[in-house]
Chimera marker file (.cmm) of the C-alpha trace (Angstrom):
<marker_set name="trace">
<marker id="1" x="-38.290" y="33.119" z="7.271" r="1" g="1" b="0" radius="0.5"/>
<marker id="2" x="-35.843" y="30.441" z="6.212" r="1" g="1" b="0" radius="0.5"/>
<marker id="3" x="-32.259" y="31.571" z="5.636" r="1" g="1" b="0" radius="0.5"/>
<marker id="4" x="-30.104" y="30.252" z="2.839" r="1" g="1" b="0" radius="0.5"/>
<marker id="5" x="-28.044" y="28.263" z="5.375" r="1" g="1" b="0" radius="0.5"/>
<marker id="6" x="-31.194" y="26.681" z="6.843" r="1" g="1" b="0" radius="0.5"/>
<marker id="7" x="-32.373" y="25.872" z="3.321" r="1" g="1" b="0" radius="0.5"/>
<marker id="8" x="-29.102" y="24.133" z="2.529" r="1" g="1" b="0" radius="0.5"/>
<marker id="9" x="-29.296" y="22.181" z="5.772" r="1" g="1" b="0" radius="0.5"/>
<marker id="10" x="-32.829" y="21.023" z="4.981" r="1" g="1" b="0" radius="0.5"/>
<marker id="11" x="-31.775" y="20.058" z="1.405" r="1" g="1" b="0" radius="0.5"/>
<marker id="12" x="-28.773" y="18.116" z="2.728" r="1" g="1" b="0" radius="0.5"/>
<marker id="13" x="-30.864" y="16.311" z="5.368" r="1" g="1" b="0" radius="0.5"/>
<marker id="14" x="-33.498" y="15.461" z="2.768" r="1" g="1" b="0" radius="0.5"/>
<marker id="15" x="-30.812" y="14.076" z="0.416" r="1" g="1" b="0" radius="0.5"/>
<marker id="16" x="-29.326" y="11.982" z="3.203" r="1" g="1" b="0" radius="0.5"/>
<marker id="17" x="-32.735" y="10.611" z="4.285" r="1" g="1" b="0" radius="0.5"/>
<marker id="18" x="-33.706" y="9.884" z="0.690" r="1" g="1" b="0" radius="0.5"/>
<marker id="19" x="-30.420" y="8.224" z="-0.122" r="1" g="1" b="0" radius="0.5"/>
<marker id="20" x="-30.609" y="6.158" z="3.024" r="1" g="1" b="0" radius="0.5"/>
<marker id="21" x="-26.956" y="6.781" z="3.724" r="1" g="1" b="0" radius="0.5"/>
<marker id="22" x="-25.237" y="8.722" z="6.475" r="1" g="1" b="0" radius="0.5"/>
<marker id="23" x="-22.604" y="11.315" z="5.590" r="1" g="1" b="0" radius="0.5"/>
<marker id="24" x="-19.927" y="8.807" z="6.617" r="1" g="1" b="0" radius="0.5"/>
<marker id="25" x="-21.435" y="6.136" z="4.313" r="1" g="1" b="0" radius="0.5"/>
<marker id="26" x="-21.476" y="8.671" z="1.499" r="1" g="1" b="0" radius="0.5"/>
<marker id="27" x="-17.854" y="9.534" z="2.215" r="1" g="1" b="0" radius="0.5"/>
<marker id="28" x="-16.931" y="5.864" z="2.253" r="1" g="1" b="0" radius="0.5"/>
<marker id="29" x="-18.536" y="5.431" z="-1.168" r="1" g="1" b="0" radius="0.5"/>
<marker id="30" x="-16.616" y="8.390" z="-2.464" r="1" g="1" b="0" radius="0.5"/>
<marker id="31" x="-13.357" y="7.021" z="-1.082" r="1" g="1" b="0" radius="0.5"/>
<marker id="32" x="-14.041" y="3.649" z="-2.757" r="1" g="1" b="0" radius="0.5"/>
<marker id="33" x="-14.518" y="5.532" z="-6.018" r="1" g="1" b="0" radius="0.5"/>
<marker id="34" x="-11.264" y="7.406" z="-5.396" r="1" g="1" b="0" radius="0.5"/>
<marker id="35" x="-9.432" y="4.151" z="-4.773" r="1" g="1" b="0" radius="0.5"/>
<marker id="36" x="-10.763" y="2.839" z="-8.086" r="1" g="1" b="0" radius="0.5"/>
<marker id="37" x="-9.984" y="5.913" z="-10.213" r="1" g="1" b="0" radius="0.5"/>
<marker id="38" x="-6.449" y="6.245" z="-8.826" r="1" g="1" b="0" radius="0.5"/>
<marker id="39" x="-5.698" y="2.668" z="-9.819" r="1" g="1" b="0" radius="0.5"/>
<marker id="40" x="-5.040" y="1.777" z="-6.195" r="1" g="1" b="0" radius="0.5"/>
<marker id="41" x="-7.551" y="-1.091" z="-6.275" r="1" g="1" b="0" radius="0.5"/>
<marker id="42" x="-5.827" y="-2.651" z="-9.229" r="1" g="1" b="0" radius="0.5"/>
<marker id="43" x="-2.423" y="-2.199" z="-7.599" r="1" g="1" b="0" radius="0.5"/>
<marker id="44" x="-3.736" y="-3.881" z="-4.439" r="1" g="1" b="0" radius="0.5"/>
<marker id="45" x="-4.894" y="-6.841" z="-6.444" r="1" g="1" b="0" radius="0.5"/>
<marker id="46" x="-1.480" y="-7.139" z="-8.175" r="1" g="1" b="0" radius="0.5"/>
<marker id="47" x="0.262" y="-6.925" z="-4.779" r="1" g="1" b="0" radius="0.5"/>
<marker id="48" x="-2.001" y="-9.610" z="-3.369" r="1" g="1" b="0" radius="0.5"/>
<marker id="49" x="-1.331" y="-11.811" z="-6.390" r="1" g="1" b="0" radius="0.5"/>
<marker id="50" x="2.421" y="-11.406" z="-5.843" r="1" g="1" b="0" radius="0.5"/>
<marker id="51" x="2.220" y="-11.752" z="-2.058" r="1" g="1" b="0" radius="0.5"/>
<marker id="52" x="0.053" y="-14.873" z="-1.830" r="1" g="1" b="0" radius="0.5"/>
<marker id="53" x="2.500" y="-17.449" z="-3.357" r="1" g="1" b="0" radius="0.5"/>
<marker id="54" x="5.182" y="-16.181" z="-0.941" r="1" g="1" b="0" radius="0.5"/>
<marker id="55" x="3.051" y="-17.333" z="1.976" r="1" g="1" b="0" radius="0.5"/>
<marker id="56" x="3.028" y="-20.976" z="0.954" r="1" g="1" b="0" radius="0.5"/>
<marker id="57" x="6.658" y="-21.753" z="1.856" r="1" g="1" b="0" radius="0.5"/>
<marker id="58" x="6.155" y="-20.034" z="5.250" r="1" g="1" b="0" radius="0.5"/>
<marker id="59" x="3.092" y="-22.157" z="5.948" r="1" g="1" b="0" radius="0.5"/>
<marker id="60" x="4.962" y="-25.298" z="4.913" r="1" g="1" b="0" radius="0.5"/>
<marker id="61" x="7.896" y="-24.356" z="7.176" r="1" g="1" b="0" radius="0.5"/>
<marker id="62" x="5.577" y="-23.600" z="10.088" r="1" g="1" b="0" radius="0.5"/>
<marker id="63" x="3.830" y="-26.941" z="9.702" r="1" g="1" b="0" radius="0.5"/>
<marker id="64" x="7.074" y="-28.838" z="9.380" r="1" g="1" b="0" radius="0.5"/>
<marker id="65" x="8.638" y="-27.174" z="12.419" r="1" g="1" b="0" radius="0.5"/>
<marker id="66" x="5.517" y="-27.718" z="14.535" r="1" g="1" b="0" radius="0.5"/>
<marker id="67" x="4.918" y="-31.317" z="13.588" r="1" g="1" b="0" radius="0.5"/>
<marker id="68" x="6.110" y="-34.480" z="15.162" r="1" g="1" b="0" radius="0.5"/>
<marker id="69" x="7.743" y="-36.157" z="12.134" r="1" g="1" b="0" radius="0.5"/>
<marker id="70" x="6.460" y="-39.589" z="13.194" r="1" g="1" b="0" radius="0.5"/>
<marker id="71" x="2.826" y="-38.371" z="13.016" r="1" g="1" b="0" radius="0.5"/>
<marker id="72" x="3.164" y="-37.450" z="9.325" r="1" g="1" b="0" radius="0.5"/>
<marker id="73" x="2.350" y="-40.688" z="7.507" r="1" g="1" b="0" radius="0.5"/>
<marker id="74" x="3.755" y="-39.547" z="4.193" r="1" g="1" b="0" radius="0.5"/>
<marker id="75" x="4.981" y="-36.332" z="2.556" r="1" g="1" b="0" radius="0.5"/>
<marker id="76" x="1.856" y="-36.116" z="0.422" r="1" g="1" b="0" radius="0.5"/>
<marker id="77" x="-0.179" y="-35.494" z="3.545" r="1" g="1" b="0" radius="0.5"/>
<marker id="78" x="1.948" y="-32.439" z="4.315" r="1" g="1" b="0" radius="0.5"/>
<marker id="79" x="1.325" y="-31.150" z="0.790" r="1" g="1" b="0" radius="0.5"/>
<marker id="80" x="-2.411" y="-31.725" z="1.136" r="1" g="1" b="0" radius="0.5"/>
<marker id="81" x="-2.413" y="-29.846" z="4.450" r="1" g="1" b="0" radius="0.5"/>
<marker id="82" x="-0.493" y="-26.923" z="2.893" r="1" g="1" b="0" radius="0.5"/>
<marker id="83" x="-2.921" y="-26.896" z="-0.065" r="1" g="1" b="0" radius="0.5"/>
<marker id="84" x="-5.902" y="-26.854" z="2.329" r="1" g="1" b="0" radius="0.5"/>
<marker id="85" x="-4.490" y="-23.921" z="4.275" r="1" g="1" b="0" radius="0.5"/>
<marker id="86" x="-3.620" y="-22.025" z="1.094" r="1" g="1" b="0" radius="0.5"/>
<marker id="87" x="-7.119" y="-22.542" z="-0.312" r="1" g="1" b="0" radius="0.5"/>
<marker id="88" x="-8.629" y="-21.113" z="2.887" r="1" g="1" b="0" radius="0.5"/>
<marker id="89" x="-6.114" y="-18.226" z="2.860" r="1" g="1" b="0" radius="0.5"/>
<marker id="90" x="-7.067" y="-17.349" z="-0.728" r="1" g="1" b="0" radius="0.5"/>
<marker id="91" x="-10.752" y="-17.598" z="0.146" r="1" g="1" b="0" radius="0.5"/>
<marker id="92" x="-10.350" y="-15.096" z="2.966" r="1" g="1" b="0" radius="0.5"/>
<marker id="93" x="-7.978" y="-12.754" z="1.087" r="1" g="1" b="0" radius="0.5"/>
<marker id="94" x="-10.620" y="-10.397" z="-0.332" r="1" g="1" b="0" radius="0.5"/>
<marker id="95" x="-9.617" y="-7.103" z="-1.846" r="1" g="1" b="0" radius="0.5"/>
<marker id="96" x="-12.830" y="-5.477" z="-0.569" r="1" g="1" b="0" radius="0.5"/>
<marker id="97" x="-11.870" y="-6.304" z="3.018" r="1" g="1" b="0" radius="0.5"/>
<marker id="98" x="-8.589" y="-4.445" z="2.583" r="1" g="1" b="0" radius="0.5"/>
<marker id="99" x="-10.332" y="-1.503" z="0.991" r="1" g="1" b="0" radius="0.5"/>
<marker id="100" x="-12.695" y="-1.338" z="3.989" r="1" g="1" b="0" radius="0.5"/>
<marker id="101" x="-9.677" y="-1.136" z="6.273" r="1" g="1" b="0" radius="0.5"/>
<marker id="102" x="-8.158" y="1.651" z="4.160" r="1" g="1" b="0" radius="0.5"/>
<marker id="103" x="-11.253" y="3.856" z="3.942" r="1" g="1" b="0" radius="0.5"/>
<marker id="104" x="-10.874" y="5.256" z="7.513" r="1" g="1" b="0" radius="0.5"/>
<marker id="105" x="-7.279" y="6.280" z="6.684" r="1" g="1" b="0" radius="0.5"/>
<marker id="106" x="-8.450" y="8.352" z="3.719" r="1" g="1" b="0" radius="0.5"/>
<marker id="107" x="-11.358" y="9.716" z="5.782" r="1" g="1" b="0" radius="0.5"/>
<marker id="108" x="-8.910" y="10.781" z="8.543" r="1" g="1" b="0" radius="0.5"/>
<marker id="109" x="-6.721" y="12.884" z="6.218" r="1" g="1" b="0" radius="0.5"/>
<marker id="110" x="-9.100" y="14.113" z="3.497" r="1" g="1" b="0" radius="0.5"/>
<marker id="111" x="-12.315" y="16.102" z="3.738" r="1" g="1" b="0" radius="0.5"/>
<marker id="112" x="-15.336" y="15.225" z="1.595" r="1" g="1" b="0" radius="0.5"/>
<marker id="113" x="-14.534" y="18.205" z="-0.615" r="1" g="1" b="0" radius="0.5"/>
<marker id="114" x="-10.924" y="17.114" z="-1.060" r="1" g="1" b="0" radius="0.5"/>
<marker id="115" x="-11.972" y="13.535" z="-1.909" r="1" g="1" b="0" radius="0.5"/>
<marker id="116" x="-14.420" y="14.901" z="-4.459" r="1" g="1" b="0" radius="0.5"/>
<marker id="117" x="-11.690" y="17.129" z="-5.938" r="1" g="1" b="0" radius="0.5"/>
<marker id="118" x="-9.308" y="14.167" z="-6.169" r="1" g="1" b="0" radius="0.5"/>
<marker id="119" x="-11.948" y="12.056" z="-7.929" r="1" g="1" b="0" radius="0.5"/>
<marker id="120" x="-12.548" y="14.869" z="-10.401" r="1" g="1" b="0" radius="0.5"/>
<marker id="121" x="-8.813" y="15.112" z="-11.057" r="1" g="1" b="0" radius="0.5"/>
<marker id="122" x="-8.263" y="11.376" z="-11.466" r="1" g="1" b="0" radius="0.5"/>
<marker id="123" x="-11.341" y="11.132" z="-13.688" r="1" g="1" b="0" radius="0.5"/>
<marker id="124" x="-9.884" y="13.820" z="-15.965" r="1" g="1" b="0" radius="0.5"/>
<marker id="125" x="-7.585" y="13.036" z="-18.930" r="1" g="1" b="0" radius="0.5"/>
<marker id="126" x="-4.585" y="14.399" z="-16.964" r="1" g="1" b="0" radius="0.5"/>
<marker id="127" x="-5.474" y="12.314" z="-13.897" r="1" g="1" b="0" radius="0.5"/>
<marker id="128" x="-5.794" y="9.143" z="-16.016" r="1" g="1" b="0" radius="0.5"/>
<marker id="129" x="-2.356" y="9.915" z="-17.515" r="1" g="1" b="0" radius="0.5"/>
<marker id="130" x="-0.904" y="10.284" z="-14.027" r="1" g="1" b="0" radius="0.5"/>
<marker id="131" x="-2.330" y="6.881" z="-13.078" r="1" g="1" b="0" radius="0.5"/>
<marker id="132" x="-1.017" y="5.356" z="-16.307" r="1" g="1" b="0" radius="0.5"/>
<marker id="133" x="2.539" y="6.695" z="-16.098" r="1" g="1" b="0" radius="0.5"/>
<marker id="134" x="3.148" y="7.066" z="-12.366" r="1" g="1" b="0" radius="0.5"/>
<marker id="135" x="4.490" y="3.528" z="-11.912" r="1" g="1" b="0" radius="0.5"/>
<marker id="136" x="6.928" y="4.017" z="-14.785" r="1" g="1" b="0" radius="0.5"/>
<marker id="137" x="8.005" y="7.462" z="-13.548" r="1" g="1" b="0" radius="0.5"/>
<marker id="138" x="8.533" y="6.094" z="-10.027" r="1" g="1" b="0" radius="0.5"/>
<marker id="139" x="10.592" y="3.161" z="-11.335" r="1" g="1" b="0" radius="0.5"/>
<marker id="140" x="12.738" y="5.389" z="-13.507" r="1" g="1" b="0" radius="0.5"/>
<marker id="141" x="13.132" y="7.913" z="-10.652" r="1" g="1" b="0" radius="0.5"/>
<marker id="142" x="14.137" y="5.090" z="-8.293" r="1" g="1" b="0" radius="0.5"/>
<marker id="143" x="16.829" y="3.916" z="-10.775" r="1" g="1" b="0" radius="0.5"/>
<marker id="144" x="18.139" y="7.476" z="-11.046" r="1" g="1" b="0" radius="0.5"/>
<marker id="145" x="18.188" y="7.792" z="-7.240" r="1" g="1" b="0" radius="0.5"/>
<marker id="146" x="20.109" y="4.561" z="-6.942" r="1" g="1" b="0" radius="0.5"/>
<marker id="147" x="22.624" y="5.605" z="-9.598" r="1" g="1" b="0" radius="0.5"/>
<marker id="148" x="23.031" y="9.032" z="-7.917" r="1" g="1" b="0" radius="0.5"/>
<marker id="149" x="23.623" y="7.399" z="-4.508" r="1" g="1" b="0" radius="0.5"/>
<marker id="150" x="26.247" y="5.089" z="-6.041" r="1" g="1" b="0" radius="0.5"/>
<marker id="151" x="28.026" y="8.031" z="-7.698" r="1" g="1" b="0" radius="0.5"/>
<marker id="152" x="28.112" y="9.928" z="-4.367" r="1" g="1" b="0" radius="0.5"/>
<marker id="153" x="29.362" y="6.897" z="-2.498" r="1" g="1" b="0" radius="0.5"/>
<marker id="154" x="32.107" y="6.382" z="-5.095" r="1" g="1" b="0" radius="0.5"/>
<marker id="155" x="33.217" y="10.030" z="-4.835" r="1" g="1" b="0" radius="0.5"/>
<marker id="156" x="33.162" y="9.933" z="-1.009" r="1" g="1" b="0" radius="0.5"/>
<marker id="157" x="35.043" y="6.646" z="-0.801" r="1" g="1" b="0" radius="0.5"/>
<marker id="158" x="37.761" y="7.747" z="-3.198" r="1" g="1" b="0" radius="0.5"/>
<marker id="159" x="38.311" y="11.169" z="-1.623" r="1" g="1" b="0" radius="0.5"/>
<marker id="160" x="42.014" y="11.015" z="-0.451" r="1" g="1" b="0" radius="0.5"/>
<marker id="161" x="41.648" y="13.255" z="2.607" r="1" g="1" b="0" radius="0.5"/>
<marker id="162" x="38.624" y="11.250" z="3.818" r="1" g="1" b="0" radius="0.5"/>
<marker id="163" x="40.493" y="7.979" z="3.265" r="1" g="1" b="0" radius="0.5"/>
<marker id="164" x="43.385" y="9.260" z="5.426" r="1" g="1" b="0" radius="0.5"/>
<marker id="165" x="41.017" y="10.395" z="8.216" r="1" g="1" b="0" radius="0.5"/>
<marker id="166" x="39.160" y="7.067" z="8.140" r="1" g="1" b="0" radius="0.5"/>
<marker id="167" x="42.407" y="5.133" z="8.437" r="1" g="1" b="0" radius="0.5"/>
<marker id="168" x="43.521" y="7.349" z="11.359" r="1" g="1" b="0" radius="0.5"/>
<marker id="169" x="40.224" y="6.621" z="13.147" r="1" g="1" b="0" radius="0.5"/>
<marker id="170" x="40.496" y="2.883" z="12.473" r="1" g="1" b="0" radius="0.5"/>
<marker id="171" x="44.044" y="2.810" z="13.775" r="1" g="1" b="0" radius="0.5"/>
<marker id="172" x="43.018" y="4.790" z="16.847" r="1" g="1" b="0" radius="0.5"/>
<marker id="173" x="45.159" y="7.796" z="15.935" r="1" g="1" b="0" radius="0.5"/>
<marker id="174" x="42.284" y="10.238" z="15.492" r="1" g="1" b="0" radius="0.5"/>
<marker id="175" x="38.823" y="10.720" z="16.964" r="1" g="1" b="0" radius="0.5"/>
<marker id="176" x="35.651" y="11.654" z="15.030" r="1" g="1" b="0" radius="0.5"/>
<marker id="177" x="35.670" y="15.188" z="16.455" r="1" g="1" b="0" radius="0.5"/>
<link id1="1" id2="2" r="1" g="1" b="0" radius="0.2"/>
<link id1="2" id2="3" r="1" g="1" b="0" radius="0.2"/>
<link id1="3" id2="4" r="1" g="1" b="0" radius="0.2"/>
<link id1="4" id2="5" r="1" g="1" b="0" radius="0.2"/>
<link id1="5" id2="6" r="1" g="1" b="0" radius="0.2"/>
<link id1="6" id2="7" r="1" g="1" b="0" radius="0.2"/>
<link id1="7" id2="8" r="1" g="1" b="0" radius="0.2"/>
<link id1="8" id2="9" r="1" g="1" b="0" radius="0.2"/>
<link id1="9" id2="10" r="1" g="1" b="0" radius="0.2"/>
<link id1="10" id2="11" r="1" g="1" b="0" radius="0.2"/>
<link id1="11" id2="12" r="1" g="1" b="0" radius="0.2"/>
<link id1="12" id2="13" r="1" g="1" b="0" radius="0.2"/>
<link id1="13" id2="14" r="1" g="1" b="0" radius="0.2"/>
<link id1="14" id2="15" r="1" g="1" b="0" radius="0.2"/>
<link id1="15" id2="16" r="1" g="1" b="0" radius="0.2"/>
<link id1="16" id2="17" r="1" g="1" b="0" radius="0.2"/>
<link id1="17" id2="18" r="1" g="1" b="0" radius="0.2"/>
<link id1="18" id2="19" r="1" g="1" b="0" radius="0.2"/>
<link id1="19" id2="20" r="1" g="1" b="0" radius="0.2"/>
<link id1="20" id2="21" r="1" g="1" b="0" radius="0.2"/>
<link id1="21" id2="22" r="1" g="1" b="0" radius="0.2"/>
<link id1="22" id2="23" r="1" g="1" b="0" radius="0.2"/>
<link id1="23" id2="24" r="1" g="1" b="0" radius="0.2"/>
<link id1="24" id2="25" r="1" g="1" b="0" radius="0.2"/>
<link id1="25" id2="26" r="1" g="1" b="0" radius="0.2"/>
<link id1="26" id2="27" r="1" g="1" b="0" radius="0.2"/>
<link id1="27" id2="28" r="1" g="1" b="0" radius="0.2"/>
<link id1="28" id2="29" r="1" g="1" b="0" radius="0.2"/>
<link id1="29" id2="30" r="1" g="1" b="0" radius="0.2"/>
<link id1="30" id2="31" r="1" g="1" b="0" radius="0.2"/>
<link id1="31" id2="32" r="1" g="1" b="0" radius="0.2"/>
<link id1="32" id2="33" r="1" g="1" b="0" radius="0.2"/>
<link id1="33" id2="34" r="1" g="1" b="0" radius="0.2"/>
<link id1="34" id2="35" r="1" g="1" b="0" radius="0.2"/>
<link id1="35" id2="36" r="1" g="1" b="0" radius="0.2"/>
<link id1="36" id2="37" r="1" g="1" b="0" radius="0.2"/>
<link id1="37" id2="38" r="1" g="1" b="0" radius="0.2"/>
<link id1="38" id2="39" r="1" g="1" b="0" radius="0.2"/>
<link id1="39" id2="40" r="1" g="1" b="0" radius="0.2"/>
<link id1="40" id2="41" r="1" g="1" b="0" radius="0.2"/>
<link id1="41" id2="42" r="1" g="1" b="0" radius="0.2"/>
<link id1="42" id2="43" r="1" g="1" b="0" radius="0.2"/>
<link id1="43" id2="44" r="1" g="1" b="0" radius="0.2"/>
<link id1="44" id2="45" r="1" g="1" b="0" radius="0.2"/>
<link id1="45" id2="46" r="1" g="1" b="0" radius="0.2"/>
<link id1="46" id2="47" r="1" g="1" b="0" radius="0.2"/>
<link id1="47" id2="48" r="1" g="1" b="0" radius="0.2"/>
<link id1="48" id2="49" r="1" g="1" b="0" radius="0.2"/>
<link id1="49" id2="50" r="1" g="1" b="0" radius="0.2"/>
<link id1="50" id2="51" r="1" g="1" b="0" radius="0.2"/>
<link id1="51" id2="52" r="1" g="1" b="0" radius="0.2"/>
<link id1="52" id2="53" r="1" g="1" b="0" radius="0.2"/>
<link id1="53" id2="54" r="1" g="1" b="0" radius="0.2"/>
<link id1="54" id2="55" r="1" g="1" b="0" radius="0.2"/>
<link id1="55" id2="56" r="1" g="1" b="0" radius="0.2"/>
<link id1="56" id2="57" r="1" g="1" b="0" radius="0.2"/>
<link id1="57" id2="58" r="1" g="1" b="0" radius="0.2"/>
<link id1="58" id2="59" r="1" g="1" b="0" radius="0.2"/>
<link id1="59" id2="60" r="1" g="1" b="0" radius="0.2"/>
<link id1="60" id2="61" r="1" g="1" b="0" radius="0.2"/>
<link id1="61" id2="62" r="1" g="1" b="0" radius="0.2"/>
<link id1="62" id2="63" r="1" g="1" b="0" radius="0.2"/>
<link id1="63" id2="64" r="1" g="1" b="0" radius="0.2"/>
<link id1="64" id2="65" r="1" g="1" b="0" radius="0.2"/>
<link id1="65" id2="66" r="1" g="1" b="0" radius="0.2"/>
<link id1="66" id2="67" r="1" g="1" b="0" radius="0.2"/>
<link id1="67" id2="68" r="1" g="1" b="0" radius="0.2"/>
<link id1="68" id2="69" r="1" g="1" b="0" radius="0.2"/>
<link id1="69" id2="70" r="1" g="1" b="0" radius="0.2"/>
<link id1="70" id2="71" r="1" g="1" b="0" radius="0.2"/>
<link id1="71" id2="72" r="1" g="1" b="0" radius="0.2"/>
<link id1="72" id2="73" r="1" g="1" b="0" radius="0.2"/>
<link id1="73" id2="74" r="1" g="1" b="0" radius="0.2"/>
<link id1="74" id2="75" r="1" g="1" b="0" radius="0.2"/>
<link id1="75" id2="76" r="1" g="1" b="0" radius="0.2"/>
<link id1="76" id2="77" r="1" g="1" b="0" radius="0.2"/>
<link id1="77" id2="78" r="1" g="1" b="0" radius="0.2"/>
<link id1="78" id2="79" r="1" g="1" b="0" radius="0.2"/>
<link id1="79" id2="80" r="1" g="1" b="0" radius="0.2"/>
<link id1="80" id2="81" r="1" g="1" b="0" radius="0.2"/>
<link id1="81" id2="82" r="1" g="1" b="0" radius="0.2"/>
<link id1="82" id2="83" r="1" g="1" b="0" radius="0.2"/>
<link id1="83" id2="84" r="1" g="1" b="0" radius="0.2"/>
<link id1="84" id2="85" r="1" g="1" b="0" radius="0.2"/>
<link id1="85" id2="86" r="1" g="1" b="0" radius="0.2"/>
<link id1="86" id2="87" r="1" g="1" b="0" radius="0.2"/>
<link id1="87" id2="88" r="1" g="1" b="0" radius="0.2"/>
<link id1="88" id2="89" r="1" g="1" b="0" radius="0.2"/>
<link id1="89" id2="90" r="1" g="1" b="0" radius="0.2"/>
<link id1="90" id2="91" r="1" g="1" b="0" radius="0.2"/>
<link id1="91" id2="92" r="1" g="1" b="0" radius="0.2"/>
<link id1="92" id2="93" r="1" g="1" b="0" radius="0.2"/>
<link id1="93" id2="94" r="1" g="1" b="0" radius="0.2"/>
<link id1="94" id2="95" r="1" g="1" b="0" radius="0.2"/>
<link id1="95" id2="96" r="1" g="1" b="0" radius="0.2"/>
<link id1="96" id2="97" r="1" g="1" b="0" radius="0.2"/>
<link id1="97" id2="98" r="1" g="1" b="0" radius="0.2"/>
<link id1="98" id2="99" r="1" g="1" b="0" radius="0.2"/>
<link id1="99" id2="100" r="1" g="1" b="0" radius="0.2"/>
<link id1="100" id2="101" r="1" g="1" b="0" radius="0.2"/>
<link id1="101" id2="102" r="1" g="1" b="0" radius="0.2"/>
<link id1="102" id2="103" r="1" g="1" b="0" radius="0.2"/>
<link id1="103" id2="104" r="1" g="1" b="0" radius="0.2"/>
<link id1="104" id2="105" r="1" g="1" b="0" radius="0.2"/>
<link id1="105" id2="106" r="1" g="1" b="0" radius="0.2"/>
<link id1="106" id2="107" r="1" g="1" b="0" radius="0.2"/>
<link id1="107" id2="108" r="1" g="1" b="0" radius="0.2"/>
<link id1="108" id2="109" r="1" g="1" b="0" radius="0.2"/>
<link id1="109" id2="110" r="1" g="1" b="0" radius="0.2"/>
<link id1="110" id2="111" r="1" g="1" b="0" radius="0.2"/>
<link id1="111" id2="112" r="1" g="1" b="0" radius="0.2"/>
<link id1="112" id2="113" r="1" g="1" b="0" radius="0.2"/>
<link id1="113" id2="114" r="1" g="1" b="0" radius="0.2"/>
<link id1="114" id2="115" r="1" g="1" b="0" radius="0.2"/>
<link id1="115" id2="116" r="1" g="1" b="0" radius="0.2"/>
<link id1="116" id2="117" r="1" g="1" b="0" radius="0.2"/>
<link id1="117" id2="118" r="1" g="1" b="0" radius="0.2"/>
<link id1="118" id2="119" r="1" g="1" b="0" radius="0.2"/>
<link id1="119" id2="120" r="1" g="1" b="0" radius="0.2"/>
<link id1="120" id2="121" r="1" g="1" b="0" radius="0.2"/>
<link id1="121" id2="122" r="1" g="1" b="0" radius="0.2"/>
<link id1="122" id2="123" r="1" g="1" b="0" radius="0.2"/>
<link id1="123" id2="124" r="1" g="1" b="0" radius="0.2"/>
<link id1="124" id2="125" r="1" g="1" b="0" radius="0.2"/>
<link id1="125" id2="126" r="1" g="1" b="0" radius="0.2"/>
<link id1="126" id2="127" r="1" g="1" b="0" radius="0.2"/>
<link id1="127" id2="128" r="1" g="1" b="0" radius="0.2"/>
<link id1="128" id2="129" r="1" g="1" b="0" radius="0.2"/>
<link id1="129" id2="130" r="1" g="1" b="0" radius="0.2"/>
<link id1="130" id2="131" r="1" g="1" b="0" radius="0.2"/>
<link id1="131" id2="132" r="1" g="1" b="0" radius="0.2"/>
<link id1="132" id2="133" r="1" g="1" b="0" radius="0.2"/>
<link id1="133" id2="134" r="1" g="1" b="0" radius="0.2"/>
<link id1="134" id2="135" r="1" g="1" b="0" radius="0.2"/>
<link id1="135" id2="136" r="1" g="1" b="0" radius="0.2"/>
<link id1="136" id2="137" r="1" g="1" b="0" radius="0.2"/>
<link id1="137" id2="138" r="1" g="1" b="0" radius="0.2"/>
<link id1="138" id2="139" r="1" g="1" b="0" radius="0.2"/>
<link id1="139" id2="140" r="1" g="1" b="0" radius="0.2"/>
<link id1="140" id2="141" r="1" g="1" b="0" radius="0.2"/>
<link id1="141" id2="142" r="1" g="1" b="0" radius="0.2"/>
<link id1="142" id2="143" r="1" g="1" b="0" radius="0.2"/>
<link id1="143" id2="144" r="1" g="1" b="0" radius="0.2"/>
<link id1="144" id2="145" r="1" g="1" b="0" radius="0.2"/>
<link id1="145" id2="146" r="1" g="1" b="0" radius="0.2"/>
<link id1="146" id2="147" r="1" g="1" b="0" radius="0.2"/>
<link id1="147" id2="148" r="1" g="1" b="0" radius="0.2"/>
<link id1="148" id2="149" r="1" g="1" b="0" radius="0.2"/>
<link id1="149" id2="150" r="1" g="1" b="0" radius="0.2"/>
<link id1="150" id2="151" r="1" g="1" b="0" radius="0.2"/>
<link id1="151" id2="152" r="1" g="1" b="0" radius="0.2"/>
<link id1="152" id2="153" r="1" g="1" b="0" radius="0.2"/>
<link id1="153" id2="154" r="1" g="1" b="0" radius="0.2"/>
<link id1="154" id2="155" r="1" g="1" b="0" radius="0.2"/>
<link id1="155" id2="156" r="1" g="1" b="0" radius="0.2"/>
<link id1="156" id2="157" r="1" g="1" b="0" radius="0.2"/>
<link id1="157" id2="158" r="1" g="1" b="0" radius="0.2"/>
<link id1="158" id2="159" r="1" g="1" b="0" radius="0.2"/>
<link id1="159" id2="160" r="1" g="1" b="0" radius="0.2"/>
<link id1="160" id2="161" r="1" g="1" b="0" radius="0.2"/>
<link id1="161" id2="162" r="1" g="1" b="0" radius="0.2"/>
<link id1="162" id2="163" r="1" g="1" b="0" radius="0.2"/>
<link id1="163" id2="164" r="1" g="1" b="0" radius="0.2"/>
<link id1="164" id2="165" r="1" g="1" b="0" radius="0.2"/>
<link id1="165" id2="166" r="1" g="1" b="0" radius="0.2"/>
<link id1="166" id2="167" r="1" g="1" b="0" radius="0.2"/>
<link id1="167" id2="168" r="1" g="1" b="0" radius="0.2"/>
<link id1="168" id2="169" r="1" g="1" b="0" radius="0.2"/>
<link id1="169" id2="170" r="1" g="1" b="0" radius="0.2"/>
<link id1="170" id2="171" r="1" g="1" b="0" radius="0.2"/>
<link id1="171" id2="172" r="1" g="1" b="0" radius="0.2"/>
<link id1="172" id2="173" r="1" g="1" b="0" radius="0.2"/>
<link id1="173" id2="174" r="1" g="1" b="0" radius="0.2"/>
<link id1="174" id2="175" r="1" g="1" b="0" radius="0.2"/>
<link id1="175" id2="176" r="1" g="1" b="0" radius="0.2"/>
<link id1="176" id2="177" r="1" g="1" b="0" radius="0.2"/>
</marker_set>
């Protein structure tokens, strides 16, 4: 007689064989979906778009510092070389490659069930709202944190007793004890 657990195992095995994917491949697909629904893929692309132009001056500098100036026939050749390198860099800078590197990180920390739950959440109206407003909330929270830190620093630096103790330490009259 087949138990319920054995029946589930057979059903799972059949689903895997029929889908042609291993459990890890299924998990990887789910993680890709999670990366999409959280907006992380879009943020990666934005970051890559911001990051890429910052590479060009570094490449130019590396070429200039490594070149024998007499070998460069004219400055246009340097520009053409930089453009060639940047074109190859852009060609190899594929978002999908980065996502493939990130999948094992998600797989390490989240179970299949947790990934599925996260996808359900981020696919919900509330989850979509979190994705939409999280960057704004983080930016505003960061500004508040910065203002708070400045207020504390101002209070600390203008505290008379602390100023006296700091001067004593600087003049060698008092230790930190």
